[in-house]
C-alpha positions in Angstrom: -18.7 -34.5 14.3 -19.8 -31.7 12.0 -19.9 -28.0 12.9 -20.6 -25.0 10.6 -18.2 -22.1 10.8 -19.3 -18.6 9.7 -16.8 -15.9 8.9 -17.6 -12.2 9.3 -16.3 -8.9 7.9 -12.8 -9.1 6.3 -12.3 -12.6 7.6 -14.6 -13.8 4.9 -12.1 -12.5 2.4 -9.2 -14.2 4.2 -11.2 -17.5 4.3 -12.5 -17.0 0.7 -16.0 -18.0 1.9 -18.6 -16.9 4.4 -19.3 -20.4 5.7 -17.5 -23.7 6.0 -18.7 -27.1 7.2 -16.0 -28.9 9.1 -15.5 -32.2 10.7 -13.9 -32.2 14.2 -13.3 -34.9 16.7 -15.9 -35.6 19.4 -15.3 -33.4 22.4 -13.2 -31.0 20.3 -12.8 -27.5 21.8 -12.8 -24.2 20.0 -8.9 -24.2 20.2 -8.9 -27.5 18.3 -11.2 -26.1 15.6 -9.0 -23.1 15.2 -5.9 -25.2 14.6 -7.8 -27.2 11.9 -8.9 -23.9 10.3 -5.4 -22.5 10.4 -4.0 -25.6 8.7 -6.6 -25.2 6.0 -6.4 -21.4 5.7 -3.1 -20.2 7.0 -3.9 -16.5 6.6 -6.5 -16.7 9.4 -3.7 -17.4 11.9 -2.6 -13.8 11.5 -5.8 -12.8 13.3 -5.4 -15.3 16.1 -4.7 -12.8 18.8 -7.7 -10.6 18.1 -10.6 -12.8 16.8 -13.8 -13.2 18.7 -15.6 -16.6 18.7 -19.3 -17.1 19.1 -21.4 -20.2 19.6 -25.0 -19.5 18.9 -25.6 -16.0 20.3 -22.9 -16.1 23.0 -19.2 -15.3 22.9 -17.2 -18.3 24.0 -13.6 -19.0 25.1 -11.2 -21.2 23.4 -11.7 -24.0 25.9 -15.5 -24.2 25.0 -16.4 -27.8 24.0 -18.1 -27.9 20.6 -21.5 -29.6 20.1 -22.6 -31.6 17.0 -24.1 -29.4 14.3 -23.2 -26.2 16.2 -22.8 -22.9 14.4 -19.5 -21.2 15.3 -18.9 -17.5 14.3 -15.4 -16.2 13.7 -15.3 -12.4 13.9 -12.7 -9.7 13.9 -12.7 -7.4 17.0 -15.7 -5.1 17.3 -14.9 -1.5 16.7 -17.0 1.5 17.7 -17.2 4.9 16.2 
């Protein structure tokens, strides 16, 4: 199934794009998507421990099951100031 991944902040630079359409297996979880992303763009793995993942307007955990045509956001940690 197809999902669209959006990258934010400096992760756009690491991924060299702001969006990426990806094919994942049916019933794939966010953790599966991340492994596919890391294989394609190894530099993203350096951020694995701190990235935030959103589905629609909600933050989700790595065990979240993806839905067809869903938009997934990959963001660095939020910083205040």
